[in-house]
C-alpha positions in Angstrom: 154.9 107.8 55.8 155.4 104.4 57.2 157.1 103.7 60.5 158.7 100.4 61.5 159.8 100.0 65.1 162.1 97.2 66.3 164.4 96.2 69.1 162.1 95.3 71.9 162.5 92.2 74.0 162.9 90.7 77.5 165.5 92.2 79.7 166.4 92.0 83.3 166.1 95.0 85.6 169.1 97.2 85.3 169.7 96.1 81.7 169.7 98.0 78.4 167.9 97.9 75.1 168.0 100.0 72.0 164.9 100.6 70.0 165.0 101.7 66.4 162.3 103.2 64.2 162.8 103.5 60.4 160.6 105.9 58.5 159.8 105.4 54.8 157.7 107.1 52.2 157.2 110.9 52.1 160.0 111.9 54.5 161.6 114.5 52.4 159.8 117.4 54.1 161.3 116.6 57.4 159.6 115.2 60.5 159.7 115.6 64.2 159.9 112.1 65.9 158.8 110.8 69.2 158.5 107.6 71.3 155.4 106.8 73.3 154.6 103.7 75.4 151.5 101.9 76.4 151.4 99.7 79.4 148.5 97.4 80.3 145.7 99.3 82.1 147.3 102.7 81.4 146.9 105.4 78.9 149.5 106.0 76.2 152.4 107.9 77.7 155.0 110.3 76.2 158.6 109.0 76.5 160.9 111.1 74.4 161.0 113.3 71.3 163.5 114.8 69.0 163.5 117.6 66.5 164.5 117.2 62.8 168.0 118.6 63.5 168.4 116.6 66.6 169.3 119.7 68.6 166.1 119.7 70.7 165.1 116.7 72.7 162.5 116.2 75.4 161.9 113.4 77.9 159.3 112.5 80.4 160.6 112.8 84.0 160.7 109.1 84.8 163.2 108.3 82.0 165.5 111.3 82.2 169.1 110.2 82.7 168.3 106.7 81.7 166.9 107.0 78.1 168.5 108.8 75.2 166.7 109.6 72.0 168.8 110.2 68.8 168.4 110.1 65.1 170.3 109.5 61.9 168.6 111.4 59.1 170.7 109.8 56.4 169.0 106.5 57.4 165.6 108.0 58.3 166.0 106.3 61.6 165.3 107.4 65.2 166.7 105.5 68.2 165.8 105.1 71.8 168.7 103.9 74.0 167.3 102.6 77.2 169.5 101.9 80.2 168.9 101.1 83.9 165.6 99.6 82.9 163.0 99.1 85.6 159.9 96.8 85.7 157.7 99.9 85.4 159.3 100.5 81.9 157.5 97.4 80.7 155.2 98.5 77.8 154.7 98.5 74.1 156.8 101.3 72.6 155.5 103.2 69.6 157.4 105.6 67.4 155.5 108.6 66.0 156.2 111.2 63.4 154.7 114.6 62.7 155.3 117.9 60.8 158.0 120.2 62.1 156.9 121.8 65.4 154.9 118.9 66.7 157.4 118.2 69.4 156.5 121.5 71.1 152.8 120.9 70.8 152.2 117.1 70.7 148.7 117.2 72.2 147.3 114.8 74.8 148.8 111.4 74.4 150.5 112.6 71.2 147.3 113.1 69.2 149.0 115.7 67.0 151.5 113.3 65.6 150.4 112.2 62.1 152.0 108.8 61.8 152.5 105.9 64.1 154.5 102.7 64.0 153.2 99.3 65.0 154.9 99.1 68.4 157.6 96.9 69.8 157.2 95.2 73.2 159.7 95.8 76.0 159.4 93.5 79.1 161.6 94.2 82.1 161.5 91.2 84.4 163.8 89.0 86.4 
């Protein structure tokens, strides 16, 4: 499975961005998907995750109410809609995919996810 993330960029505080992650390859068995981020000097941090059906979603506390994770299985794509962005959201954002059930047991810093994208940089600054 290959993951290609896109949609990052420079945005002012309070602005919005939508990240996309397209999965290709052996996706027919179904995958849980997640977003993580890595800021300079910090460890990789969980942001949001979504089950195959899209029914179950999880968020880290700092983004609840501001970020929304969704997916379009027909397009093998997961999205992260980010609103009310803050400077502390600045980071490289990575999408991850794993076998069904990974979202309830992702492991430290997402180590149980099997596949990772290349990351897309989000910079929130005035």
